[in-house]
Each structure stands twice: as C-alpha cells, then as structure tokens.
C-alpha positions as CSV (number, residue, x, y, z in Angstrom):
1,X,-14.6,-12.2,-10.6
2,X,-11.4,-10.3,-11.2
3,X,-9.3,-9.5,-8.1
4,X,-6.7,-6.8,-8.5
5,X,-4.1,-6.1,-5.8
6,X,-2.2,-2.7,-6.0
7,X,0.6,-1.7,-3.7
8,X,1.8,1.9,-3.7
9,X,4.5,3.7,-1.7
10,X,3.0,6.3,0.5
11,X,-0.5,7.6,1.0
12,X,-3.2,8.3,-1.7
13,X,-6.1,10.7,-1.3
14,X,-9.6,9.3,-1.5
15,X,-10.0,11.0,-4.8
16,X,-6.9,9.3,-6.2
17,X,-8.2,5.9,-5.0
18,X,-11.6,6.5,-6.6
19,X,-9.9,7.4,-9.9
20,X,-7.7,4.3,-9.8
21,X,-10.7,2.1,-9.0
22,X,-12.7,3.6,-11.9
23,X,-9.8,3.2,-14.3
24,X,-9.2,-0.5,-13.3
25,X,-12.9,-1.4,-13.5
26,X,-13.2,0.3,-16.9
27,X,-10.1,-1.5,-18.2
28,X,-11.4,-4.9,-17.1
29,X,-14.7,-4.1,-18.9
30,X,-13.0,-2.9,-22.1
31,X,-10.3,-5.6,-22.3
32,X,-11.9,-8.6,-20.6
33,X,-15.6,-7.8,-20.9
34,X,-16.0,-8.2,-17.1
35,X,-18.8,-6.1,-15.6
36,X,-17.5,-3.3,-13.4
37,X,-19.4,-4.6,-10.4
38,X,-17.6,-7.9,-10.5
39,X,-14.1,-6.3,-10.3
40,X,-12.5,-6.2,-6.8
41,X,-9.6,-3.9,-6.1
42,X,-7.5,-3.8,-2.9
43,X,-5.1,-0.8,-2.5
44,X,-2.3,-1.5,-0.1
45,X,-0.5,1.8,0.9
46,X,3.0,1.0,2.2
47,X,4.9,3.6,4.2
48,X,7.9,4.7,2.2
49,X,10.1,3.9,5.2
50,X,9.1,0.2,4.7
51,X,9.8,0.1,1.0
52,X,13.3,-0.3,-0.5
53,X,14.7,-0.4,-4.0
54,X,17.9,-2.3,-3.9
55,X,19.5,-1.2,-0.6
56,X,18.0,2.3,-0.5
57,X,14.7,3.0,1.3
58,X,12.3,5.4,-0.4
59,X,12.0,7.5,2.8
C-alpha cells in the first residue's frame, strides 16, 4: 500500500487535485506495479504566509 504525502504552497482546485491523484496513481502502477486502488495520497495545502524559503516567506 503506497502512501504519498504532497505539500504545496497555496490552494489547488479540485480539478488540479484530481489530476495530481490520477498522475501519482498511474505512476505507481507503471513504475512499481501497484494497483491504483492501493495508492493513498494526502495533499497538504500550506498557506503561502506559513511557508518560507530561506528567510523570505512566499506571501
């Protein structure tokens, strides 16, 4: 059972999330021969004001 955790800065649309989920599931099938229904994906949307690169926040 693959478990994938993805963090992104900012919000995604439901359509974007669906495309990401489909892409990850297909990749796990193609590369690891794991059935799509066994792949778990959690998308964590982090507000840009809470995400920094070095000493600069993304917001």
